[in-house]
Structure formats: structure tokens, C-alpha cells
mmCIF file of the N, C-alpha and C atoms, coordinates in Angstrom:
data_MODEL
# 
_entry.id   MODEL 
# 
loop_
_atom_site.group_PDB 
_atom_site.id 
_atom_site.type_symbol 
_atom_site.label_atom_id 
_atom_site.label_alt_id 
_atom_site.label_comp_id 
_atom_site.label_asym_id 
_atom_site.label_entity_id 
_atom_site.label_seq_id 
_atom_site.pdbx_PDB_ins_code 
_atom_site.Cartn_x 
_atom_site.Cartn_y 
_atom_site.Cartn_z 
_atom_site.occupancy 
_atom_site.B_iso_or_equiv 
_atom_site.pdbx_formal_charge 
_atom_site.auth_seq_id 
_atom_site.auth_comp_id 
_atom_site.auth_asym_id 
_atom_site.auth_atom_id 
_atom_site.pdbx_PDB_model_num 
ATOM 1   N N  . MET A 1 1  ? -86.044  118.726 -78.664 1.00 0.00 ? 1  MET A N  1 
ATOM 2   C CA . MET A 1 1  ? -86.490  117.544 -79.657 1.00 0.00 ? 1  MET A CA 1 
ATOM 3   C C  . MET A 1 1  ? -86.422  116.358 -79.337 1.00 0.00 ? 1  MET A C  1 
ATOM 4   N N  . PRO A 1 2  ? -86.671  115.571 -80.123 1.00 0.00 ? 2  PRO A N  1 
ATOM 5   C CA . PRO A 1 2  ? -86.668  114.165 -79.360 1.00 0.00 ? 2  PRO A CA 1 
ATOM 6   C C  . PRO A 1 2  ? -85.186  113.812 -79.536 1.00 0.00 ? 2  PRO A C  1 
ATOM 7   N N  . PHE A 1 3  ? -84.856  112.539 -78.973 1.00 0.00 ? 3  PHE A N  1 
ATOM 8   C CA . PHE A 1 3  ? -84.012  111.989 -78.751 1.00 0.00 ? 3  PHE A CA 1 
ATOM 9   C C  . PHE A 1 3  ? -83.478  111.111 -79.994 1.00 0.00 ? 3  PHE A C  1 
ATOM 10  N N  . ASP A 1 4  ? -82.559  110.519 -80.546 1.00 0.00 ? 4  ASP A N  1 
ATOM 11  C CA . ASP A 1 4  ? -81.805  109.818 -81.545 1.00 0.00 ? 4  ASP A CA 1 
ATOM 12  C C  . ASP A 1 4  ? -82.936  108.682 -81.680 1.00 0.00 ? 4  ASP A C  1 
ATOM 13  N N  . ALA A 1 5  ? -83.432  107.873 -80.669 1.00 0.00 ? 5  ALA A N  1 
ATOM 14  C CA . ALA A 1 5  ? -84.261  106.893 -80.744 1.00 0.00 ? 5  ALA A CA 1 
ATOM 15  C C  . ALA A 1 5  ? -85.537  106.826 -79.950 1.00 0.00 ? 5  ALA A C  1 
ATOM 16  N N  . ALA A 1 6  ? -86.217  106.565 -80.414 1.00 0.00 ? 6  ALA A N  1 
ATOM 17  C CA . ALA A 1 6  ? -87.813  106.415 -79.587 1.00 0.00 ? 6  ALA A CA 1 
ATOM 18  C C  . ALA A 1 6  ? -87.820  105.259 -78.564 1.00 0.00 ? 6  ALA A C  1 
ATOM 19  N N  . PRO A 1 7  ? -88.587  105.407 -77.630 1.00 0.00 ? 7  PRO A N  1 
ATOM 20  C CA . PRO A 1 7  ? -88.425  104.145 -76.689 1.00 0.00 ? 7  PRO A CA 1 
ATOM 21  C C  . PRO A 1 7  ? -88.996  102.843 -77.342 1.00 0.00 ? 7  PRO A C  1 
ATOM 22  N N  . SER A 1 8  ? -88.735  101.728 -76.979 1.00 0.00 ? 8  SER A N  1 
ATOM 23  C CA . SER A 1 8  ? -89.195  100.342 -77.329 1.00 0.00 ? 8  SER A CA 1 
ATOM 24  C C  . SER A 1 8  ? -89.690  99.558  -76.188 1.00 0.00 ? 8  SER A C  1 
ATOM 25  N N  . ASP A 1 9  ? -89.856  100.290 -75.306 1.00 0.00 ? 9  ASP A N  1 
ATOM 26  C CA . ASP A 1 9  ? -90.551  99.906  -74.003 1.00 0.00 ? 9  ASP A CA 1 
ATOM 27  C C  . ASP A 1 9  ? -92.088  98.916  -74.536 1.00 0.00 ? 9  ASP A C  1 
ATOM 28  N N  . PRO A 1 10 ? -92.701  98.069  -73.800 1.00 0.00 ? 10 PRO A N  1 
ATOM 29  C CA . PRO A 1 10 ? -93.946  97.812  -74.346 1.00 0.00 ? 10 PRO A CA 1 
ATOM 30  C C  . PRO A 1 10 ? -94.485  98.468  -73.578 1.00 0.00 ? 10 PRO A C  1 
ATOM 31  N N  . THR A 1 11 ? -95.179  99.408  -72.753 1.00 0.00 ? 11 THR A N  1 
ATOM 32  C CA . THR A 1 11 ? -95.581  100.195 -72.307 1.00 0.00 ? 11 THR A CA 1 
ATOM 33  C C  . THR A 1 11 ? -95.461  101.845 -72.255 1.00 0.00 ? 11 THR A C  1 
ATOM 34  N N  . LEU A 1 12 ? -96.402  102.392 -72.458 1.00 0.00 ? 12 LEU A N  1 
ATOM 35  C CA . LEU A 1 12 ? -96.577  103.717 -72.663 1.00 0.00 ? 12 LEU A CA 1 
ATOM 36  C C  . LEU A 1 12 ? -95.435  104.382 -71.486 1.00 0.00 ? 12 LEU A C  1 
ATOM 37  N N  . THR A 1 13 ? -94.498  105.262 -72.227 1.00 0.00 ? 13 THR A N  1 
ATOM 38  C CA . THR A 1 13 ? -93.537  105.910 -71.286 1.00 0.00 ? 13 THR A CA 1 
ATOM 39  C C  . THR A 1 13 ? -93.784  107.565 -71.415 1.00 0.00 ? 13 THR A C  1 
ATOM 40  N N  . PRO A 1 14 ? -93.015  108.351 -70.638 1.00 0.00 ? 14 PRO A N  1 
ATOM 41  C CA . PRO A 1 14 ? -93.199  109.782 -70.413 1.00 0.00 ? 14 PRO A CA 1 
ATOM 42  C C  . PRO A 1 14 ? -92.668  110.390 -71.547 1.00 0.00 ? 14 PRO A C  1 
ATOM 43  N N  . TYR A 1 15 ? -91.659  109.607 -72.477 1.00 0.00 ? 15 TYR A N  1 
ATOM 44  C CA . TYR A 1 15 ? -91.249  110.080 -73.646 1.00 0.00 ? 15 TYR A CA 1 
ATOM 45  C C  . TYR A 1 15 ? -92.530  110.137 -74.739 1.00 0.00 ? 15 TYR A C  1 
ATOM 46  N N  . ASP A 1 16 ? -92.967  108.932 -74.675 1.00 0.00 ? 16 ASP A N  1 
ATOM 47  C CA . ASP A 1 16 ? -94.407  108.743 -75.680 1.00 0.00 ? 16 ASP A CA 1 
ATOM 48  C C  . ASP A 1 16 ? -95.427  110.164 -75.474 1.00 0.00 ? 16 ASP A C  1 
ATOM 49  N N  . ARG A 1 17 ? -95.495  110.407 -74.324 1.00 0.00 ? 17 ARG A N  1 
ATOM 50  C CA . ARG A 1 17 ? -96.555  111.122 -73.893 1.00 0.00 ? 17 ARG A CA 1 
ATOM 51  C C  . ARG A 1 17 ? -96.116  112.705 -74.534 1.00 0.00 ? 17 ARG A C  1 
ATOM 52  N N  . GLU A 1 18 ? -94.557  113.031 -74.405 1.00 0.00 ? 18 GLU A N  1 
ATOM 53  C CA . GLU A 1 18 ? -94.049  114.434 -74.507 1.00 0.00 ? 18 GLU A CA 1 
ATOM 54  C C  . GLU A 1 18 ? -94.399  114.386 -76.085 1.00 0.00 ? 18 GLU A C  1 
ATOM 55  N N  . TYR A 1 19 ? -94.230  113.282 -76.595 1.00 0.00 ? 19 TYR A N  1 
ATOM 56  C CA . TYR A 1 19 ? -93.638  113.690 -78.113 1.00 0.00 ? 19 TYR A CA 1 
ATOM 57  C C  . TYR A 1 19 ? -94.964  112.789 -79.008 1.00 0.00 ? 19 TYR A C  1 
ATOM 58  N N  . VAL A 1 20 ? -96.100  112.944 -78.537 1.00 0.00 ? 20 VAL A N  1 
ATOM 59  C CA . VAL A 1 20 ? -97.178  112.151 -79.191 1.00 0.00 ? 20 VAL A CA 1 
ATOM 60  C C  . VAL A 1 20 ? -97.652  112.825 -80.385 1.00 0.00 ? 20 VAL A C  1 
ATOM 61  N N  . VAL A 1 21 ? -97.529  114.389 -80.295 1.00 0.00 ? 21 VAL A N  1 
ATOM 62  C CA . VAL A 1 21 ? -97.724  115.476 -81.580 1.00 0.00 ? 21 VAL A CA 1 
ATOM 63  C C  . VAL A 1 21 ? -96.700  114.818 -82.993 1.00 0.00 ? 21 VAL A C  1 
ATOM 64  N N  . THR A 1 22 ? -95.202  114.546 -82.611 1.00 0.00 ? 22 THR A N  1 
ATOM 65  C CA . THR A 1 22 ? -94.402  114.249 -83.084 1.00 0.00 ? 22 THR A CA 1 
ATOM 66  C C  . THR A 1 22 ? -94.852  112.850 -84.139 1.00 0.00 ? 22 THR A C  1 
ATOM 67  N N  . TYR A 1 23 ? -95.103  111.797 -83.323 1.00 0.00 ? 23 TYR A N  1 
ATOM 68  C CA . TYR A 1 23 ? -95.626  110.621 -84.019 1.00 0.00 ? 23 TYR A CA 1 
ATOM 69  C C  . TYR A 1 23 ? -96.825  110.853 -84.878 1.00 0.00 ? 23 TYR A C  1 
ATOM 70  N N  . MET A 1 24 ? -97.826  111.657 -84.163 1.00 0.00 ? 24 MET A N  1 
ATOM 71  C CA . MET A 1 24 ? -98.722  111.924 -85.444 1.00 0.00 ? 24 MET A CA 1 
ATOM 72  C C  . MET A 1 24 ? -98.424  112.706 -86.793 1.00 0.00 ? 24 MET A C  1 
ATOM 73  N N  . ARG A 1 25 ? -97.221  113.471 -86.724 1.00 0.00 ? 25 ARG A N  1 
ATOM 74  C CA . ARG A 1 25 ? -96.914  114.212 -87.622 1.00 0.00 ? 25 ARG A CA 1 
ATOM 75  C C  . ARG A 1 25 ? -95.924  113.060 -88.609 1.00 0.00 ? 25 ARG A C  1 
ATOM 76  N N  . LEU A 1 26 ? -95.479  112.147 -88.081 1.00 0.00 ? 26 LEU A N  1 
ATOM 77  C CA . LEU A 1 26 ? -94.661  110.794 -88.837 1.00 0.00 ? 26 LEU A CA 1 
ATOM 78  C C  . LEU A 1 26 ? -95.605  110.069 -89.258 1.00 0.00 ? 26 LEU A C  1 
ATOM 79  N N  . LEU A 1 27 ? -96.735  109.660 -88.768 1.00 0.00 ? 27 LEU A N  1 
ATOM 80  C CA . LEU A 1 27 ? -97.482  109.016 -89.583 1.00 0.00 ? 27 LEU A CA 1 
ATOM 81  C C  . LEU A 1 27 ? -98.279  109.644 -90.385 1.00 0.00 ? 27 LEU A C  1 
ATOM 82  N N  . ASP A 1 28 ? -98.707  111.063 -90.587 1.00 0.00 ? 28 ASP A N  1 
ATOM 83  C CA . ASP A 1 28 ? -99.230  111.714 -91.813 1.00 0.00 ? 28 ASP A CA 1 
ATOM 84  C C  . ASP A 1 28 ? -98.159  111.662 -92.637 1.00 0.00 ? 28 ASP A C  1 
ATOM 85  N N  . ALA A 1 29 ? -96.819  112.057 -92.388 1.00 0.00 ? 29 ALA A N  1 
ATOM 86  C CA . ALA A 1 29 ? -95.873  112.213 -93.459 1.00 0.00 ? 29 ALA A CA 1 
ATOM 87  C C  . ALA A 1 29 ? -95.688  110.706 -94.174 1.00 0.00 ? 29 ALA A C  1 
ATOM 88  N N  . ASP A 1 30 ? -96.080  109.804 -93.206 1.00 0.00 ? 30 ASP A N  1 
ATOM 89  C CA . ASP A 1 30 ? -95.963  108.279 -93.848 1.00 0.00 ? 30 ASP A CA 1 
ATOM 90  C C  . ASP A 1 30 ? -96.869  108.175 -94.628 1.00 0.00 ? 30 ASP A C  1 
ATOM 91  N N  . ALA A 1 31 ? -98.222  108.409 -94.492 1.00 0.00 ? 31 ALA A N  1 
ATOM 92  C CA . ALA A 1 31 ? -99.416  108.081 -95.139 1.00 0.00 ? 31 ALA A CA 1 
ATOM 93  C C  . ALA A 1 31 ? -99.231  109.049 -96.263 1.00 0.00 ? 31 ALA A C  1 
ATOM 94  N N  . ASP A 1 32 ? -99.034  110.275 -96.472 1.00 0.00 ? 32 ASP A N  1 
ATOM 95  C CA . ASP A 1 32 ? -98.255  110.881 -97.603 1.00 0.00 ? 32 ASP A CA 1 
ATOM 96  C C  . ASP A 1 32 ? -97.489  110.205 -98.565 1.00 0.00 ? 32 ASP A C  1 
ATOM 97  N N  . GLY A 1 33 ? -96.844  109.705 -98.249 1.00 0.00 ? 33 GLY A N  1 
ATOM 98  C CA . GLY A 1 33 ? -95.465  108.976 -98.942 1.00 0.00 ? 33 GLY A CA 1 
ATOM 99  C C  . GLY A 1 33 ? -93.864  109.897 -99.167 1.00 0.00 ? 33 GLY A C  1 
ATOM 100 N N  . ALA A 1 34 ? -93.837  110.960 -98.004 1.00 0.00 ? 34 ALA A N  1 
ATOM 101 C CA . ALA A 1 34 ? -92.965  112.074 -97.860 1.00 0.00 ? 34 ALA A CA 1 
ATOM 102 C C  . ALA A 1 34 ? -91.758  111.033 -97.855 1.00 0.00 ? 34 ALA A C  1 
ATOM 103 N N  . ASP A 1 35 ? -90.929  111.834 -98.168 1.00 0.00 ? 35 ASP A N  1 
ATOM 104 C CA . ASP A 1 35 ? -89.319  110.919 -98.469 1.00 0.00 ? 35 ASP A CA 1 
ATOM 105 C C  . ASP A 1 35 ? -88.801  111.385 -96.670 1.00 0.00 ? 35 ASP A C  1 
ATOM 106 N N  . TRP A 1 36 ? -88.057  110.154 -96.277 1.00 0.00 ? 36 TRP A N  1 
ATOM 107 C CA . TRP A 1 36 ? -87.554  110.498 -94.929 1.00 0.00 ? 36 TRP A CA 1 
ATOM 108 C C  . TRP A 1 36 ? -86.765  111.148 -94.781 1.00 0.00 ? 36 TRP A C  1 
ATOM 109 N N  . ARG A 1 37 ? -85.715  111.769 -95.517 1.00 0.00 ? 37 ARG A N  1 
ATOM 110 C CA . ARG A 1 37 ? -84.624  112.508 -95.287 1.00 0.00 ? 37 ARG A CA 1 
ATOM 111 C C  . ARG A 1 37 ? -85.329  114.283 -95.324 1.00 0.00 ? 37 ARG A C  1 
ATOM 112 N N  . GLU A 1 38 ? -86.849  114.532 -95.787 1.00 0.00 ? 38 GLU A N  1 
ATOM 113 C CA . GLU A 1 38 ? -87.255  115.695 -95.495 1.00 0.00 ? 38 GLU A CA 1 
ATOM 114 C C  . GLU A 1 38 ? -88.100  115.243 -93.939 1.00 0.00 ? 38 GLU A C  1 
ATOM 115 N N  . VAL A 1 39 ? -88.619  114.336 -93.773 1.00 0.00 ? 39 VAL A N  1 
ATOM 116 C CA . VAL A 1 39 ? -89.108  114.438 -92.546 1.00 0.00 ? 39 VAL A CA 1 
ATOM 117 C C  . VAL A 1 39 ? -88.394  114.145 -91.391 1.00 0.00 ? 39 VAL A C  1 
ATOM 118 N N  . ALA A 1 40 ? -86.844  113.555 -91.829 1.00 0.00 ? 40 ALA A N  1 
ATOM 119 C CA . ALA A 1 40 ? -86.204  113.977 -90.318 1.00 0.00 ? 40 ALA A CA 1 
ATOM 120 C C  . ALA A 1 40 ? -85.624  115.482 -90.185 1.00 0.00 ? 40 ALA A C  1 
ATOM 121 N N  . GLU A 1 41 ? -86.023  115.879 -91.228 1.00 0.00 ? 41 GLU A N  1 
ATOM 122 C CA . GLU A 1 41 ? -85.321  117.484 -91.043 1.00 0.00 ? 41 GLU A CA 1 
ATOM 123 C C  . GLU A 1 41 ? -86.468  118.256 -90.904 1.00 0.00 ? 41 GLU A C  1 
ATOM 124 N N  . VAL A 1 42 ? -87.583  118.334 -90.963 1.00 0.00 ? 42 VAL A N  1 
ATOM 125 C CA . VAL A 1 42 ? -88.841  118.918 -90.630 1.00 0.00 ? 42 VAL A CA 1 
ATOM 126 C C  . VAL A 1 42 ? -89.232  118.512 -89.376 1.00 0.00 ? 42 VAL A C  1 
ATOM 127 N N  . VAL A 1 43 ? -89.422  117.215 -89.061 1.00 0.00 ? 43 VAL A N  1 
ATOM 128 C CA . VAL A 1 43 ? -90.275  116.896 -87.767 1.00 0.00 ? 43 VAL A CA 1 
ATOM 129 C C  . VAL A 1 43 ? -89.201  116.389 -87.111 1.00 0.00 ? 43 VAL A C  1 
ATOM 130 N N  . LEU A 1 44 ? -87.974  115.658 -87.078 1.00 0.00 ? 44 LEU A N  1 
ATOM 131 C CA . LEU A 1 44 ? -86.893  115.427 -86.090 1.00 0.00 ? 44 LEU A CA 1 
ATOM 132 C C  . LEU A 1 44 ? -86.068  116.312 -85.860 1.00 0.00 ? 44 LEU A C  1 
ATOM 133 N N  . GLN A 1 45 ? -85.861  117.486 -86.798 1.00 0.00 ? 45 GLN A N  1 
ATOM 134 C CA . GLN A 1 45 ? -84.945  118.623 -86.731 1.00 0.00 ? 45 GLN A CA 1 
ATOM 135 C C  . GLN A 1 45 ? -83.408  118.062 -86.758 1.00 0.00 ? 45 GLN A C  1 
ATOM 136 N N  . ILE A 1 46 ? -83.343  117.001 -87.772 1.00 0.00 ? 46 ILE A N  1 
ATOM 137 C CA . ILE A 1 46 ? -82.132  116.648 -87.988 1.00 0.00 ? 46 ILE A CA 1 
ATOM 138 C C  . ILE A 1 46 ? -81.825  116.661 -89.277 1.00 0.00 ? 46 ILE A C  1 
ATOM 139 N N  . ASP A 1 47 ? -80.171  117.185 -89.402 1.00 0.00 ? 47 ASP A N  1 
ATOM 140 C CA . ASP A 1 47 ? -79.745  117.405 -90.651 1.00 0.00 ? 47 ASP A CA 1 
ATOM 141 C C  . ASP A 1 47 ? -79.614  116.291 -91.526 1.00 0.00 ? 47 ASP A C  1 
ATOM 142 N N  . SER A 1 48 ? -80.504  115.367 -92.340 1.00 0.00 ? 48 SER A N  1 
ATOM 143 C CA . SER A 1 48 ? -80.022  114.063 -93.267 1.00 0.00 ? 48 SER A CA 1 
ATOM 144 C C  . SER A 1 48 ? -79.064  114.643 -94.282 1.00 0.00 ? 48 SER A C  1 
ATOM 145 N N  . LYS A 1 49 ? -78.652  115.641 -94.855 1.00 0.00 ? 49 LYS A N  1 
ATOM 146 C CA . LYS A 1 49 ? -77.206  115.466 -95.472 1.00 0.00 ? 49 LYS A CA 1 
ATOM 147 C C  . LYS A 1 49 ? -75.936  115.686 -94.712 1.00 0.00 ? 49 LYS A C  1 
ATOM 148 N N  . ARG A 1 50 ? -76.129  116.115 -93.493 1.00 0.00 ? 50 ARG A N  1 
ATOM 149 C CA . ARG A 1 50 ? -74.696  116.208 -92.896 1.00 0.00 ? 50 ARG A CA 1 
ATOM 150 C C  . ARG A 1 50 ? -74.425  114.826 -91.939 1.00 0.00 ? 50 ARG A C  1 
ATOM 151 N N  . GLU A 1 51 ? -75.867  114.747 -91.171 1.00 0.00 ? 51 GLU A N  1 
ATOM 152 C CA . GLU A 1 51 ? -75.844  113.101 -90.370 1.00 0.00 ? 51 GLU A CA 1 
ATOM 153 C C  . GLU A 1 51 ? -77.009  112.353 -91.087 1.00 0.00 ? 51 GLU A C  1 
ATOM 154 N N  . PRO A 1 52 ? -76.586  111.503 -92.345 1.00 0.00 ? 52 PRO A N  1 
ATOM 155 C CA . PRO A 1 52 ? -77.667  110.617 -92.763 1.00 0.00 ? 52 PRO A CA 1 
ATOM 156 C C  . PRO A 1 52 ? -78.000  109.521 -91.800 1.00 0.00 ? 52 PRO A C  1 
ATOM 157 N N  . GLU A 1 53 ? -76.969  108.797 -91.260 1.00 0.00 ? 53 GLU A N  1 
ATOM 158 C CA . GLU A 1 53 ? -77.096  107.682 -90.594 1.00 0.00 ? 53 GLU A CA 1 
ATOM 159 C C  . GLU A 1 53 ? -78.212  108.029 -89.420 1.00 0.00 ? 53 GLU A C  1 
ATOM 160 N N  . ARG A 1 54 ? -77.720  108.880 -88.624 1.00 0.00 ? 54 ARG A N  1 
ATOM 161 C CA . ARG A 1 54 ? -78.184  109.285 -87.555 1.00 0.00 ? 54 ARG A CA 1 
ATOM 162 C C  . ARG A 1 54 ? -79.914  109.760 -87.695 1.00 0.00 ? 54 ARG A C  1 
ATOM 163 N N  . ALA A 1 55 ? -79.835  110.370 -88.932 1.00 0.00 ? 55 ALA A N  1 
ATOM 164 C CA . ALA A 1 55 ? -81.269  110.834 -89.354 1.00 0.00 ? 55 ALA A CA 1 
ATOM 165 C C  . ALA A 1 55 ? -82.167  109.745 -89.760 1.00 0.00 ? 55 ALA A C  1 
ATOM 166 N N  . ARG A 1 56 ? -81.589  108.922 -90.773 1.00 0.00 ? 56 ARG A N  1 
ATOM 167 C CA . ARG A 1 56 ? -82.214  107.364 -90.826 1.00 0.00 ? 56 ARG A CA 1 
ATOM 168 C C  . ARG A 1 56 ? -82.832  106.427 -89.406 1.00 0.00 ? 56 ARG A C  1 
ATOM 169 N N  . ARG A 1 57 ? -81.655  106.234 -89.008 1.00 0.00 ? 57 ARG A N  1 
ATOM 170 C CA . ARG A 1 57 ? -81.983  105.793 -87.460 1.00 0.00 ? 57 ARG A CA 1 
ATOM 171 C C  . ARG A 1 57 ? -83.243  106.420 -86.525 1.00 0.00 ? 57 ARG A C  1 
ATOM 172 N N  . ALA A 1 58 ? -82.939  107.681 -86.377 1.00 0.00 ? 58 ALA A N  1 
ATOM 173 C CA . ALA A 1 58 ? -84.185  108.291 -85.682 1.00 0.00 ? 58 ALA A CA 1 
ATOM 174 C C  . ALA A 1 58 ? -85.501  108.447 -86.197 1.00 0.00 ? 58 ALA A C  1 
ATOM 175 N N  . TYR A 1 59 ? -85.546  108.427 -87.495 1.00 0.00 ? 59 TYR A N  1 
ATOM 176 C CA . TYR A 1 59 ? -86.767  108.673 -88.405 1.00 0.00 ? 59 TYR A CA 1 
ATOM 177 C C  . TYR A 1 59 ? -87.016  107.048 -88.293 1.00 0.00 ? 59 TYR A C  1 
ATOM 178 N N  . GLU A 1 60 ? -86.489  106.126 -88.565 1.00 0.00 ? 60 GLU A N  1 
ATOM 179 C CA . GLU A 1 60 ? -87.148  104.732 -88.556 1.00 0.00 ? 60 GLU A CA 1 
ATOM 180 C C  . GLU A 1 60 ? -87.520  104.226 -87.183 1.00 0.00 ? 60 GLU A C  1 
ATOM 181 N N  . SER A 1 61 ? -86.660  104.828 -86.096 1.00 0.00 ? 61 SER A N  1 
ATOM 182 C CA . SER A 1 61 ? -87.049  104.548 -84.542 1.00 0.00 ? 61 SER A CA 1 
ATOM 183 C C  . SER A 1 61 ? -88.428  105.132 -84.162 1.00 0.00 ? 61 SER A C  1 
ATOM 184 N N  . HIS A 1 62 ? -88.556  106.230 -84.490 1.00 0.00 ? 62 HIS A N  1 
ATOM 185 C CA . HIS A 1 62 ? -89.760  107.179 -84.451 1.00 0.00 ? 62 HIS A CA 1 
ATOM 186 C C  . HIS A 1 62 ? -90.771  106.862 -85.162 1.00 0.00 ? 62 HIS A C  1 
ATOM 187 N N  . LEU A 1 63 ? -90.916  106.492 -86.162 1.00 0.00 ? 63 LEU A N  1 
ATOM 188 C CA . LEU A 1 63 ? -92.038  105.798 -86.895 1.00 0.00 ? 63 LEU A CA 1 
ATOM 189 C C  . LEU A 1 63 ? -92.409  104.728 -86.784 1.00 0.00 ? 63 LEU A C  1 
ATOM 190 N N  . SER A 1 64 ? -91.491  103.676 -86.321 1.00 0.00 ? 64 SER A N  1 
ATOM 191 C CA . SER A 1 64 ? -91.664  102.256 -85.638 1.00 0.00 ? 64 SER A CA 1 
ATOM 192 C C  . SER A 1 64 ? -92.551  102.373 -84.190 1.00 0.00 ? 64 SER A C  1 
ATOM 193 N N  . ARG A 1 65 ? -92.102  103.666 -83.496 1.00 0.00 ? 65 ARG A N  1 
ATOM 194 C CA . ARG A 1 65 ? -92.826  103.948 -82.392 1.00 0.00 ? 65 ARG A CA 1 
ATOM 195 C C  . ARG A 1 65 ? -94.165  104.360 -82.654 1.00 0.00 ? 65 ARG A C  1 
ATOM 196 N N  . ALA A 1 66 ? -94.450  105.258 -83.488 1.00 0.00 ? 66 ALA A N  1 
ATOM 197 C CA . ALA A 1 66 ? -95.269  106.001 -83.948 1.00 0.00 ? 66 ALA A CA 1 
ATOM 198 C C  . ALA A 1 66 ? -96.509  104.840 -84.310 1.00 0.00 ? 66 ALA A C  1 
ATOM 199 N N  . LYS A 1 67 ? -95.921  103.953 -85.040 1.00 0.00 ? 67 LYS A N  1 
ATOM 200 C CA . LYS A 1 67 ? -96.600  102.861 -85.395 1.00 0.00 ? 67 LYS A CA 1 
ATOM 201 C C  . LYS A 1 67 ? -97.419  102.056 -84.471 1.00 0.00 ? 67 LYS A C  1 
ATOM 202 N N  . TRP A 1 68 ? -96.380  101.855 -83.292 1.00 0.00 ? 68 TRP A N  1 
ATOM 203 C CA . TRP A 1 68 ? -96.771  101.373 -82.012 1.00 0.00 ? 68 TRP A CA 1 
ATOM 204 C C  . TRP A 1 68 ? -97.884  101.999 -81.307 1.00 0.00 ? 68 TRP A C  1 
ATOM 205 N N  . MET A 1 69 ? -97.881  103.387 -81.417 1.00 0.00 ? 69 MET A N  1 
ATOM 206 C CA . MET A 1 69 ? -98.862  103.945 -80.590 1.00 0.00 ? 69 MET A CA 1 
ATOM 207 C C  . MET A 1 69 ? -100.207 104.000 -80.901 1.00 0.00 ? 69 MET A C  1 
ATOM 208 N N  . SER A 1 70 ? -100.439 103.992 -82.361 1.00 0.00 ? 70 SER A N  1 
ATOM 209 C CA . SER A 1 70 ? -101.144 103.908 -83.135 1.00 0.00 ? 70 SER A CA 1 
ATOM 210 C C  . SER A 1 70 ? -102.329 102.560 -83.031 1.00 0.00 ? 70 SER A C  1 
ATOM 211 N N  . ARG A 1 71 ? -101.550 101.396 -82.482 1.00 0.00 ? 71 ARG A N  1 
ATOM 212 C CA . ARG A 1 71 ? -102.157 100.140 -82.503 1.00 0.00 ? 71 ARG A CA 1 
ATOM 213 C C  . ARG A 1 71 ? -102.086 99.777  -81.199 1.00 0.00 ? 71 ARG A C  1 
ATOM 214 N N  . HIS A 1 72 ? -101.357 100.048 -80.125 1.00 0.00 ? 72 HIS A N  1 
ATOM 215 C CA . HIS A 1 72 ? -101.463 100.224 -78.773 1.00 0.00 ? 72 HIS A CA 1 
ATOM 216 C C  . HIS A 1 72 ? -101.537 100.905 -77.778 1.00 0.00 ? 72 HIS A C  1 
ATOM 217 N N  . GLY A 1 73 ? -100.679 101.718 -77.634 1.00 0.00 ? 73 GLY A N  1 
ATOM 218 C CA . GLY A 1 73 ? -99.919  102.828 -76.897 1.00 0.00 ? 73 GLY A CA 1 
ATOM 219 C C  . GLY A 1 73 ? -100.923 103.832 -76.751 1.00 0.00 ? 73 GLY A C  1 
ATOM 220 N N  . TYR A 1 74 ? -102.079 103.959 -77.818 1.00 0.00 ? 74 TYR A N  1 
ATOM 221 C CA . TYR A 1 74 ? -103.012 104.948 -77.633 1.00 0.00 ? 74 TYR A CA 1 
ATOM 222 C C  . TYR A 1 74 ? -104.160 104.669 -76.587 1.00 0.00 ? 74 TYR A C  1 
ATOM 223 N N  . ARG A 1 75 ? -104.218 103.287 -76.416 1.00 0.00 ? 75 ARG A N  1 
ATOM 224 C CA . ARG A 1 75 ? -105.176 102.947 -75.630 1.00 0.00 ? 75 ARG A CA 1 
ATOM 225 C C  . ARG A 1 75 ? -104.713 103.093 -74.124 1.00 0.00 ? 75 ARG A C  1 
ATOM 226 N N  . GLN A 1 76 ? -103.198 102.823 -74.194 1.00 0.00 ? 76 GLN A N  1 
ATOM 227 C CA . GLN A 1 76 ? -102.783 103.284 -72.541 1.00 0.00 ? 76 GLN A CA 1 
ATOM 228 C C  . GLN A 1 76 ? -102.751 104.854 -72.420 1.00 0.00 ? 76 GLN A C  1 
ATOM 229 N N  . LEU A 1 77 ? -102.799 105.496 -73.482 1.00 0.00 ? 77 LEU A N  1 
ATOM 230 C CA . LEU A 1 77 ? -102.567 107.002 -73.321 1.00 0.00 ? 77 LEU A CA 1 
ATOM 231 C C  . LEU A 1 77 ? -103.982 107.408 -72.839 1.00 0.00 ? 77 LEU A C  1 
ATOM 232 N N  . LEU A 1 78 ? -105.141 106.998 -73.438 1.00 0.00 ? 78 LEU A N  1 
ATOM 233 C CA . LEU A 1 78 ? -106.531 107.250 -73.110 1.00 0.00 ? 78 LEU A CA 1 
ATOM 234 C C  . LEU A 1 78 ? -107.177 106.728 -71.731 1.00 0.00 ? 78 LEU A C  1 
ATOM 235 N N  . ARG A 1 79 ? -106.524 105.399 -71.541 1.00 0.00 ? 79 ARG A N  1 
ATOM 236 C CA . ARG A 1 79 ? -106.774 104.874 -69.976 1.00 0.00 ? 79 ARG A CA 1 
ATOM 237 C C  . ARG A 1 79 ? -106.157 105.915 -68.867 1.00 0.00 ? 79 ARG A C  1 
ATOM 238 N N  . SER A 1 80 ? -105.193 106.739 -69.279 1.00 0.00 ? 80 SER A N  1 
ATOM 239 C CA . SER A 1 80 ? -104.492 107.586 -68.556 1.00 0.00 ? 80 SER A CA 1 
ATOM 240 C C  . SER A 1 80 ? -105.187 108.873 -68.145 1.00 0.00 ? 80 SER A C  1 
ATOM 241 N N  . GLY A 1 81 ? -106.175 109.165 -68.621 1.00 0.00 ? 81 GLY A N  1 
ATOM 242 C CA . GLY A 1 81 ? -106.888 110.297 -69.138 1.00 0.00 ? 81 GLY A CA 1 
ATOM 243 C C  . GLY A 1 81 ? -106.235 111.368 -70.036 1.00 0.00 ? 81 GLY A C  1 
ATOM 244 N N  . TRP A 1 82 ? -105.216 111.183 -70.570 1.00 0.00 ? 82 TRP A N  1 
ATOM 245 C CA . TRP A 1 82 ? -104.794 112.076 -71.615 1.00 0.00 ? 82 TRP A CA 1 
ATOM 246 C C  . TRP A 1 82 ? -105.886 112.555 -72.559 1.00 0.00 ? 82 TRP A C  1 
ATOM 247 N N  . THR A 1 83 ? -106.089 113.623 -73.053 1.00 0.00 ? 83 THR A N  1 
ATOM 248 C CA . THR A 1 83 ? -106.940 114.380 -73.603 1.00 0.00 ? 83 THR A CA 1 
ATOM 249 C C  . THR A 1 83 ? -106.434 115.170 -74.821 1.00 0.00 ? 83 THR A C  1 
# 
């Protein structure tokens, strides 16, 4: 499962490649207006009741990276031959 924080590198990382589906799930949940606590539990598998601060940080970090991927990272992913 994902680490507590997604990368913030200006380029695509191996972590990004591994968790691209997670990023898509986060973007879908965000578009649907899902509660971050539920998303943290279902998608990131972090108990938001037991570890609310960790869950919130992980959620925000990964959602931010997912948005970066949708604007920039996907180009690098496609250029590298990812299908």
C-alpha cells in the first residue's frame, strides 16, 4: 500500500508508476465529492478514526500528486511507453 506521502518530484517516479491506479481512484472520488476519511480508508487503507492526522496527510499528499499526474505526469508516463 502507498506510503504516507506521495512523491513531490517534478518528474515521474517509480512510485508514480506503481500507484497510477490509486491516483485515478483518488481523482474519481474527488470528482464524486467523496469524504476524505472514507477515501483514506478505502483507497489508501489508513484508518481515519484511529490515525486521523496520518490519514489526512496521506490523502492530501496523494490527491495532490494525482492532480499533478493528470496535468503533467501522464505525458511522461505515455512517452515512456506505459500503456
